[in-house]
SELUMVO-945777 format. One record per residue: z, y, x of N, C-alpha, C in turn. Coordinates in pm, whole numbers, padded with zeros to 5 digits, always signed. Atoms other than C-alpha are relative to their C-alpha. Example, Ala and Ser with C-alpha at 12.3 -4.5 7.8 and 13.67 -1.06 7.14 Angstrom:
2
+00000-00119+00089+00780-00450+01230+00000+00120+00090-00006-00119-00082+00714-00106+01367+00073+00109-00077
//
This chain:
320
-00052+00201+00070+00937+00439+02024+00042+00022-00108-00058+00057+00093+00985+00284+01732+00117-00006+00005-00130+00033-00044+01397+00258+01675+00021-00123-00131-00059+00066+00060+01592+00002+01513+00126-00004+00008-00171-00009-00035+01971-00074+01469+00072-00110-00024-00034+00139-00010+02116-00393+01533+00150-00044+00044-00157-00005-00023+02486-00499+01568-00018-00115+00151+00041+00038-00130+02536-00595+01941+00129-00138+00018-00098+00060+00039+02844-00791+01815+00054+00017-00040-00043+00025+00122+03024-00935+01603+00154+00114-00038-00093-00043+00009+03286-00657+01479+00009+00090-00109-00012-00148+00084+03315-00296+01331-00103+00110+00022+00167-00097-00059+03025-00033+01315-00015+00040+00110+00026-00052-00142+03116+00077+01646-00083-00110+00108+00138+00117-00073+02881-00252+01727-00152+00029+00014+00177-00024+00010+02563-00125+01575-00050+00136+00091+00138-00098-00117+02273+00010+01836-00091+00069-00075+00126-00015+00034+01999+00221+01819-00082-00043+00129+00082+00110-00152+01711-00010+02027-00101+00072-00015+00176-00038+00017+01349+00117+02079-00050-00133-00027+00096+00147+00009+01102-00170+02013-00153+00061-00076+00151-00024+00043+00739-00198+01958-00024-00061-00120+00075-00009+00179+00549-00149+01597-00009-00137+00012+00041+00103+00046+00566-00471+01457-00141-00034-00045+00136+00034+00032+00229-00670+01364+00053-00065-00162-00034+00079+00102+00188-00825+01022-00050-00098+00002+00040+00151+00000+00177-01144+00955-00148-00023-00067+00115+00021+00107-00162-01281+00763+00045-00016-00111+00007-00080+00147+00004-01274+00454+00121+00058-00042-00056-00150+00043+00185-00947+00467-00014+00112+00051-00020-00143+00002+00267-00593+00534+00103+00019+00144-00038-00099-00053+00373-00366+00776+00007+00104-00080-00054-00150-00014+00580-00071+00654+00084+00124+00046-00067-00119-00019+00667+00259+00748+00094+00049-00078-00145-00032+00112+01036+00300+00619+00064+00135-00009-00038-00159+00008+01110+00622+00443+00152-00025-00027-00189+00003+00032+01465+00504+00331+00007-00139-00017-00092+00095-00032+01683+00195+00349+00112-00012-00042-00150-00037+00054+01956+00103+00134+00084-00075+00071-00153+00033-00069+02321+00051+00279+00049-00121-00118-00020+00077+00087+02453-00230+00089+00156-00091+00110-00092+00065-00063+02812-00432+00186-00006-00089+00068+00044+00168-00083+02633-00757+00263-00033+00061+00178+00074-00098-00164+02512-00531+00591+00129-00003+00098-00095+00026-00094+02837-00523+00734+00060-00104-00008-00104+00083+00029+03008-00802+00613-00076-00105+00063+00025+00037-00076+02730-00982+00799+00055-00030+00168-00058-00012-00158+02850-00885+01147+00149-00002+00009-00196-00040+00048+03226-00826+01044+00027-00157+00065-00042+00135+00013+03229-01201+01051+00094-00077-00075-00074+00074+00105+03407-01222+00758-00089-00070-00133+00062+00065+00096+03126-01321+00547-00017-00163-00006-00043+00144-00001+03153-01663+00393-00117-00029+00037+00097+00101-00049+02942-01979+00480-00110+00052-00065+00124-00001+00062+02591-01959+00397-00077-00140+00029+00029+00099+00026+02413-02255+00273-00128+00026+00116+00104+00002-00059+02103-02328+00550-00099+00062-00133+00098-00106+00050+01870-02252+00268-00008+00109-00040+00011-00171+00023+01961-01891+00208+00063+00042+00116-00030-00095-00116+02000-01769+00552-00080+00088+00030+00105-00132+00006+01651-01604+00522+00049+00152-00101+00011-00107+00086+01756-01436+00250+00153+00069+00003-00135-00130-00031+02127-01309+00358-00069+00072+00146+00066-00083-00109+01945-01197+00691+00071-00047+00093-00016+00098-00103+02087-01466+00898-00080-00057+00079+00151+00070-00029+01759-01540+01111+00021+00018+00134-00037-00030-00171+01872-01475+01478+00156-00021+00057-00142+00009-00085+02168-01557+01718+00112+00130-00048-00085-00109+00038+02305-01198+01580-00032+00064-00132+00056-00020+00167+02259-01120+01195-00103+00144+00038+00084-00142+00050+01950-00857+01095+00057+00066-00094-00095-00053+00078+02088-00578+00865-00111+00105-00027+00100-00074+00072+01881-00415+00631-00066-00078-00095+00080+00089+00054+01753-00628+00349-00087+00093-00145+00087-00018+00059+01573-00358+00142-00054+00139+00039+00062-00153-00059+01358-00043+00183-00103+00019-00086+00130-00074+00048+01082+00184+00071-00101+00056+00091+00061-00040-00064+00824+00319+00225-00152+00016+00007+00164-00025+00016+00417+00330+00330-00030-00082+00104+00155+00049-00081+00170+00089+00444-00008-00016+00096+00099-00026-00114+00051+00081+00772-00088-00121+00054+00080+00058-00063-00098-00219+00840-00013-00140-00101+00008+00067+00041-00225-00495+00605-00039-00158+00030+00039+00083-00064-00248-00878+00704-00124-00059-00087+00124+00045+00071-00573-01074+00642-00026-00072-00160+00052+00059+00114-00536-01252+00357+00069+00072-00116-00040-00032+00107-00363-01017+00158-00069+00084-00088+00046-00077+00088-00494-00858-00149+00093+00100-00099-00071-00080+00097-00374-00580-00384+00065+00103+00059-00043-00149-00062-00213-00355-00119-00068+00034+00107+00069-00080-00109-00389-00119+00121+00053+00092+00083-00050-00114-00070-00291+00125+00383+00031+00132-00048-00033-00100+00079-00107+00409+00274+00047-00001-00137-00089+00039+00133+00037+00290-00034+00110-00030+00025-00139-00018+00013+00391+00396-00145+00046-00134-00049-00062+00163+00066+00572+00031-00178+00164+00051+00002-00106+00097-00043+00925-00097-00225-00018-00148+00046+00044+00144-00035+01009-00411-00055+00134-00056+00030-00136+00100+00048+01263-00674-00142-00026-00113-00011-00056-00011-00077+01363-00884-00032-00093-00003+00168+00088-00027-00082+01312-00801+00331+00102-00036+00136-00102+00037-00099+01499-00849+00681+00013+00060+00121+00024-00071-00112+01595-00617+00940-00099+00167-00051+00051-00116+00071+01524-00286+00762+00051+00122+00041-00058-00088-00079+01743-00061+00941-00085+00062+00109+00096-00004-00076+01404+00034+01138-00040+00129-00041+00113-00067+00003+01127+00287+01168-00121-00077-00070+00106+00111+00081+00888-00034+01048+00111-00105-00041-00028+00139+00080+00971-00336+00873-00106-00113-00016+00077+00144+00071+00719-00667+00811+00083-00063-00111-00008+00041+00080+00728-00772+00491-00082-00112-00075+00152+00050+00035+00527-01065+00314-00016+00045-00134+00066-00088+00122+00308-00933+00018+00088-00025-00125-00095-00017+00121+00542-01067-00196+00108+00040-00070-00136-00054+00002+00837-00886-00163-00079+00176-00009+00017-00125-00031+00624-00555-00215-00060+00027-00139+00029-00071+00145+00585-00340-00522-00017+00157+00041-00024-00154-00026+00448-00013-00570+00098+00063-00063-00068-00092-00010+00672+00268-00568-00060+00100-00121+00034-00125+00117+00652+00492-00903+00001+00130+00041+00073-00140-00072+00520+00837-00831+00143+00074-00046-00131-00106+00055+00845+01001-01015+00144-00031+00034-00139+00026-00062+01099+00792-00815+00000+00022+00175-00062-00044-00076+01267+00929-00538-00015-00123+00154+00001+00068-00108+01226+00764-00163+00188-00112-00016-00130+00091-00061+01638+00715-00143+00011-00112-00112-00039+00124+00079+01617+00565-00489-00068-00145+00009+00116+00147+00031+01322+00324-00453+00089-00092+00112-00059+00057-00114+01516+00224-00101+00123-00047+00000-00112+00070+00040+01815+00156-00270-00013-00077-00137-00018+00076+00129+01711-00024-00624+00000-00176-00013+00026+00164-00022+01650-00371-00541+00082-00094-00007-00080+00145-00023+01965-00586-00399+00080+00056-00091-00136-00047+00123+02216-00391-00683-00096-00029-00100+00074-00023+00102+01932-00396-00924+00013-00124-00016-00010+00130+00038+01894-00767-00891+00113-00085+00018-00115+00055-00011+02258-00867-00807+00050+00035-00144-00038-00066+00149+02367-00683-01159-00097-00108-00109+00107+00084+00077+02075-00867-01336+00069-00140-00002-00052+00150+00003+02185-01222-01199+00127+00002-00063-00127+00009+00060+02551-01138-01296+00021-00001-00114+00016-00020+00159+02453-01071-01642-00045-00132-00072+00086+00143+00037+02218-01393-01698+00141-00092+00030-00096+00104+00015+02522-01592-01561+00067+00016-00064-00099-00044+00116+02747-01425-01788-00050-00025-00152+00017+00034+00148+02536-01495-02093+00008+00117-00068-00027-00195+00045+02536-01077-02122-00088+00004-00123+00174-00035+00069+02301-01005-02455+00088+00101-00111-00006-00049+00116+02323-00819-02784+00137-00033-00070-00084+00056+00038+02630-00820-02937+00169-00011+00061-00081-00025-00079+02852-00839-02672+00095+00086+00022-00054-00081-00085+03136-00677-02545+00048-00069+00148-00020+00099-00181+03141-00777-02139+00092+00158+00066-00077-00098-00049+03400-00597-01908-00086+00017+00154+00084-00009-00095+03207-00488-01614+00140+00048+00115-00120-00067-00091+03502-00455-01299-00113+00043+00149+00033-00111-00121+03426-00188-01037-00166+00076-00023+00071-00041+00148+03199-00018-01255-00079+00135+00066+00066-00109-00102+03119+00275-00996-00057-00045+00114+00065+00010-00126+03008+00069-00723-00147-00044-00021+00166+00000+00022+02613+00033-00656-00003-00121-00046+00048+00106+00147+02611-00317-00871+00032+00056-00088-00048-00020+00164+02848-00204-01161-00079+00147-00024+00123-00073+00094+02654+00110-01207-00144-00055-00059+00087+00068+00011+02354-00097-01200+00022-00117-00138+00016+00083+00079+02508-00341-01404+00095+00042-00143-00007-00074+00107+02632-00109-01689-00110+00013-00105+00121-00054+00093+02306+00057-01758-00095-00150-00008+00082+00112+00037+02156-00282-01777+00043-00122-00094-00077+00048+00118+02431-00443-02004-00028+00078-00105-00012-00065+00132+02420-00160-02235-00163-00006-00058+00173+00037+00030+02001-00179-02243-00009-00148-00132+00042+00074+00051+02065-00540-02334+00092-00008-00149-00073-00021+00123+02265-00432-02625+00155-00017-00013-00162+00064+00041+02655-00515-02543+00063+00155+00021-00182-00148-00022+02965-00270-02534+00042-00013+00130-00031+00028-00177+03028-00208-02189+00128+00111-00014-00115-00038-00118+03383-00110-02046-00014-00047+00134-00012-00009-00164+03414-00056-01688+00104+00067+00083-00158-00003-00086+03720-00051-01433-00088+00095+00081-00013-00104-00100+03691+00277-01210+00110+00102+00005-00087-00097-00004+03890+00533-01059-00033+00126-00145+00004-00072+00133+03944+00824-01317-00112+00103+00040+00158-00150-00049+03682+01118-01070-00082-00103-00080+00140+00076+00022+03406+00837-01174+00004-00020-00132+00004+00028+00161+03477+00832-01558-00111+00075-00062+00078-00043+00072+03228+01078-01676-00119-00018+00058+00137+00044-00100+02941+00959-01430-00036-00192-00106+00049+00101+00044+03002+00620-01634-00031-00037-00156-00009-00034+00103+03042+00767-01948-00196+00035-00045+00149-00059+00032+02696+00932-01918-00086-00116-00003+00102+00169+00018+02548+00547-01849+00044-00114-00082-00012+00105+00115+02676+00434-02184+00135-00106+00003-00087+00099+00007+02990+00258-02063+00167+00076-00075-00136-00080+00063+03390+00352-02192+00056-00061+00140-00064+00039-00108+03553+00364-01881+00158-00027-00024-00153+00038-00002+03906+00228-01816+00034+00003+00161-00108-00017-00151+04169+00311-01492-00002-00158+00044-00070+00150-00040+04215-00044-01290+00155+00015+00052-00139-00018-00055+04557-00085-01189+00133-00041-00090-00080+00062+00112+04868-00248-01362-00030+00058-00126+00009-00053+00147+04838-00243-01703-00145-00001-00079+00168-00043+00012+04441-00274-01706-00043-00108-00141+00065+00075+00063+04431-00576-01920+00035+00091-00180-00027-00106+00120+04637-00343-02228-00123+00091-00013+00073-00138-00009+04408-00047-02159-00126-00039-00046+00086+00019+00052+04131-00268-02240-00036-00046-00137-00023+00054+00179+04221-00415-02567+00025+00081-00077+00036-00130+00103+04320-00058-02670-00159+00040-00021+00110-00025+00054+03963+00007-02621-00134-00052-00021+00046+00133+00074+03833-00292-02719+00025-00080-00078-00055+00089+00120+04001-00437-03032-00060-00097-00023+00102+00079+00050+03695-00646-03095+00022-00124+00089+00003+00094-00121+03803-00847-02793-00130-00025+00122+00085+00055-00096+03583-00947-02481-00061-00114+00035+00073+00121+00022+03333-01189-02476-00035-00034+00164+00068+00053-00172+03195-01167-02094+00077+00079+00111-00093-00111-00132+03331-00997-01752-00076-00050+00142+00064+00003-00156+03128-00950-01409+00092+00064+00081-00069+00002-00129+03310-00952-01115-00030+00095+00104+00031-00032-00114+03195-00690-00898+00095+00081+00154-00112-00026-00104+03517-00583-00719+00058-00079+00060+00002+00085-00044+03612-00875-00612+00206+00009+00035-00128-00007-00046+04017-00824-00641+00074-00083-00077-00076+00075+00075+04293-01060-00768+00020+00084-00155-00019-00052+00134+04340-00798-01059-00159-00038-00085+00066+00079+00064+04026-00870-01143-00055-00085-00095+00021+00094+00078+04003-01184-01169+00098-00069-00097-00069+00065+00058+04341-01219-01321-00046+00061-00167+00027-00054+00118+04243-00988-01621-00131-00071-00069+00132+00063+00091+03915-01158-01685+00023-00135-00068-00055+00169+00091+04084-01503-01714+00100+00077-00143-00045-00023+00116+04312-01324-01950-00057+00058-00134+00016-00081+00130+04071-01158-02189-00146-00095-00056+00174+00115+00050+03741-01399-02179+00064-00123-00042-00018+00144+00043+03802-01750-02369-00055-00062+00081+00077+00114-00081+03523-01909-02218-00015+00056+00149-00004-00060-00145+03560-01891-01840-00159-00001+00072+00141-00010-00028+03183-02001-01799-00104+00152-00036+00025-00093+00005+03126-01628-01931+00009+00078+00087-00048-00052-00118+03284-01505-01640-00081-00029+00150+00066-00003-00104+03056-01417-01358+00083+00061+00149-00055-00097-00095+03164-01293-01017-00059+00007+00167+00056+00000-00131+03010-01204-00675+00040+00001+00147-00077+00043-00124+03282-01209-00455+00164+00040-00038-00142+00038+00023+03646-01249-00397+00068-00110+00083-00039+00088-00067+03896-01447-00286-00002-00145-00035-00024+00161+00012+03941-01841-00254+00052-00016-00168-00034+00029+00174+04122-01837-00608-00135-00037-00081+00095-00048+00100+03778-01770-00779-00004-00142-00044+00108+00137-00010+03637-02135-00668+00101-00102-00053-00085+00077+00060+03982-02274-00889+00011+00048-00138-00043-00032+00137+03932-02079-01182-00118-00068-00109+00091+00018+00065+03645-02247-01322-00132+00093-00094+00063-00067+00014+03445-01952-01357-00177+00011+00116+00131-00012-00094+03056-01839-01241+00009+00069+00151-00029-00060-00084+03052-01799-00884-00152+00011+00047+00153-00009-00052+02735-01621-00738-00007+00052+00111+00001-00020-00093+02633-01588-00419-00082-00111+00113+00091+00069-00039+02458-01767-00137+00091-00111+00066-00098+00099-00051+02796-01987+00000-00044-00138-00087+00004+00124+00042+02811-02368-00047+00112+00007-00142-00082+00006+00128+02917-02419-00446-00047+00112-00101+00058-00127+00057+02756-02060-00543-00156-00009-00062+00047-00047+00110+02481-01972-00786-00113+00081+00078+00050-00134-00065+02214-01768-00539-00059+00065-00080+00074-00080+00124+02011-01699-00853-00144+00064+00020+00153-00075-00027+01668-01674-00667-00101+00022-00083+00136-00040+00075+01443-01713-00877+00037+00103-00135-00065-00100+00134+01631-01472-01187-00009+00112+00094+00005-00094-00042+01660-01244-00890-00162+00074+00001+00200-00028-00049+01274-01275-00785-00090+00074-00164+00060-00047+00148+01146-01239-01186+00038+00142-00070-00020-00109+00059+01359-00924-01239-00025+00091+00089+00010-00057-00118+01247-00761-00964-00139+00143-00036+00093-00090+00026+00927-00587-01128+00040+00092-00167-00047-00059+00119+01117-00522-01454+00094+00140+00038-00086-00056-00079+01369-00338-01236-00081+00129+00063+00148-00097-00054+01042-00111-01065-00046+00086-00130+00031-00100+00103+00932-00008-01403+00123+00066-00077-00147-00066+00032+01272+00062-01530+00053+00151+00068-00044-00073-00107+01361+00292-01250-00116+00094-00008+00099-00080-00004+01037+00490-01283-00034+00037-00108+00047-00077+00150+01013+00570-01636+00167+00062-00019-00119-00064+00057+01395+00693-01572+00072-00068-00118-00112+00093+00096+01556+00420-01813+00103-00065+00084-00134+00114-00114+01761+00262-01478-00029+00135+00066-00054-00056-00105+01898+00528-01303+00087-00064+00160-00032-00007-00128+01950+00499-00905+00093+00106+00032-00107-00092-00012+02271+00690-00817+00012-00012+00171-00018-00015-00142+02280+00770-00466+00080+00137+00025-00115-00085+00000+02588+00885-00326-00038+00111+00173+00017-00045-00107+02468+00959+00018-00129-00007+00070+00065+00059-00068+02212+00965+00251+00023+00009+00173+00000-00003-00195+02214+00931+00685-00112-00011+00040+00072+00084-00123+01998+00954+00970+00005-00149+00055-00033+00162-00059+01891+00590+01073+00092+00043+00125-00117-00037-00149+02111+00720+01413+00154-00034-00013-00142-00040+00079+02393+00741+01166+00045-00123-00056-00012+00113+00056+02370+00397+01060+00179-00017-00010-00138+00043-00046+02772+00342+01212+00099+00072-00141-00064-00058+00050+02879+00653+01020-00026-00081-00160-00025+00052+00119+02743+00530+00714+00048-00103-00056-00113+00058+00074+02915+00236+00692+00126-00043+00004-00130-00048+00022+03231+00373+00776+00019+00062-00128-00004-00028+00165+03148+00550+00441-00010-00109-00082+00020+00116+00077+03077+00242+00285+00128-00063-00053-00085+00027+00015+03385+00086+00375+00110+00092-00053-00139-00088+00071+03622+00351+00283-00048+00025-00155+00027+00041+00133+03428+00321-00068+00083+00155-00107-00079-00147+00133+03528+00698-00230-00097+00021-00072+00079-00088+00098+03212+00841-00409-00094-00179-00031+00119+00066+00104+02975+00655-00674-00140-00027+00051+00087+00040-00032+02699+00475-00572-00069-00038+00108+00047+00011-00157+02454+00386-00266+00007+00108+00037-00004-00060-00073+02440+00476+00030-00188-00006+00064+00157+00008-00085+02062+00557+00222-00005+00021+00069+00018-00030-00095+01920+00560+00548-00099+00042+00003+00134-00089+00011+01620+00786+00614-00007+00016+00140+00097+00021-00141+01407+00837+00931+00075+00130+00063
//
């Protein structure tokens, strides 16, 4: 029987359970995908931990809140096994990337045809299955902060899944990129086009030392008080600071707040428009998807514990 991973209650990764389900059927305007890889993202454990912020009703589907307990797994890649009657341009046997979806921690997932993109032949399954959520989040943050040619942008959390995407995409836009990370991750960030700096006390001075021209924008993928304070200290225009996470202090700072909660910008149109470009960049090798580790589907809880520990740079991925 096909399997799916679901939280059985709110709590820690121990609440995740693998259960058997029937193979889903395609809606008239959708497809069924046999999942080969599903990206693991912090939103997954935030949803069932009970710590996730309030979500506007209009954005509950996008956040995976579609039932009494949240569905987890918002992105994947796999092979189409069934196509709805109204779908054109996609056929059974096609290798695809699907985003956004819900409940992708499974052997099979249903997806609207509008969420499906052909997987480039040269892109591995793990990379394809973990490209979209972090990629679209990074694009959204860079757009919100107005990052472009001639800017110097400070990327907080540069070695995380979103940060690694943000570093590359900012550099591709012609910006000078400064990225915070633990020292062990500095070689990777240099390879991706950033000047790395260690976070911690004295961060603002270290950024000034490597960017004497000043910092014109900041994107916060770390969510720490330090990231907020240093961004406010270094960036003159608070509307050029964008944050995807962090404490309620952000709401009082006059910066761009990104997310699904009240008063936040969900960036739905920006994210949707970015998907095809991300696929093309990843397929050509221009955009690197860094995979830290893969786990069997049945070890989803272990993958979440590793994600919460946060030691390795890049994405975690579930495979069959």
